[in-house]
C-alpha angles and dihedrals in degrees: 000000000000118000114257135182109283090242090059091058094051098088093051094048101059094120093050092049091046089052091055091046090052091049092051092047090049088054090053102264096132094174090064115120135150094265094050093047092049094047090049090054092047095048103033108026107028096024089208141009102286138162110277135165116245094250091055093051092049091047092049092050094048093044096049103132117228091229091056090050092049091048089053092048091049091050091050091050091053091048090051091049091048091050092049090050092049092050091049090049092052094044093042093231 
């Protein structure tokens, strides 16, 4: 198969992503869902939406390490907290 942008493969890889989500939930990462897993791959593994062959995208999904996923989720939580604090500071709440 021809390489495509990772985002173009997303719709056809729902079962693979769901498999990784189920694995992460089984390991105790209850905040795992398809959106979080995909965003983690885009931001931490691929670094951007680039041309990849299908087998590489599937391999990257299945080999996503739980500690990398948790690191991503922690980083997102801190960014959300920082944003909330900044908004409160501006609004004076």
